[in-house]
N, C-alpha and C positions, 0 to 999 in steps of 0.2 A: 457815282453814288446814287442810291435811290432813297426816297423819303416817303414814309407813311405819315399823314397829317390829319388832324382833326380841326375843322373850322366850326365856328358858331355864327349863325345868322343873327345879326343885331335886330333885324326886322321881325323874324318869327321865333327867335331863341332856339331853334332846332340846330342839330349838328350835321355836318357833312364829313365823311371820311374819304380820303383819296390817297393815291400813290403817284409819285412823279420822279423823273430824273432831274428836274429843275430844282433850284433852291426854293425852299418853302416860302420865303417872303416874296420871291418873284411870282410863284404860283398863286399866292394870295392876291397879288396885284392883278393877275389875270382873272381870277374869280370876281374881284371887285369892279373890274372894268367891263364886265359883261361878256368876256371872251369865251366863258364856259357855259354852254347852253343849259346844262342840267341845273345850274345854280343862278342863272341870270335873273330870275324873278324873286330871289331871296336875298339880294344884296342889301346892304354891305355885310361883310364877314370880318371876323377877327380870328387870328390864328391862336388856337388853344394849346396845341401840343404837336410835336413831330418827333419821329425816330428815324435815324439814318441807318442804311444797310449798304454793304458793299456788293451784295448779290441781288439781282433783280427778282429771281424766283422767291427768295426769302421775304423780300419786301412785299410782293404781291400776296404771299401766303398770310402775312401779318394783316394786310388790308382786309383780305377775305375773312379772316378770323374775327376782326373787330366788327365787321358788318353782319355777322351771323350770330345766332343764339349762343353758340359755344363761347363766344368772346364778349357776351353782354356784360358780365360782371367786371371784366377787365376794363372795358370801355367806360363803364360807370366810375370805376376807381380812378382812371386817368382824368376824367372830367372833374370829379370831386377834388382830386389833388391839385389840379392846375387852375380851377376856377373858384374853388371854395364852396361849390354848390352841393 
């Protein structure tokens, strides 16, 4: 399985979107331990949302969509629904 996930930095309140074949909570631990270079300076994080896929290509398409302008409204809707913001 592949998972697309959204993390929120507790430090700067900004969001990070990623895709992984690892379990989302395990990936969160990797982000929070500093193992992920791109998020190392924004730790700690909390897991906001994830969606699972059986197909790698579909998962990466969803990640790309949420990171780009076409998916902006969906990303905001997910954040509102799961954080109450």
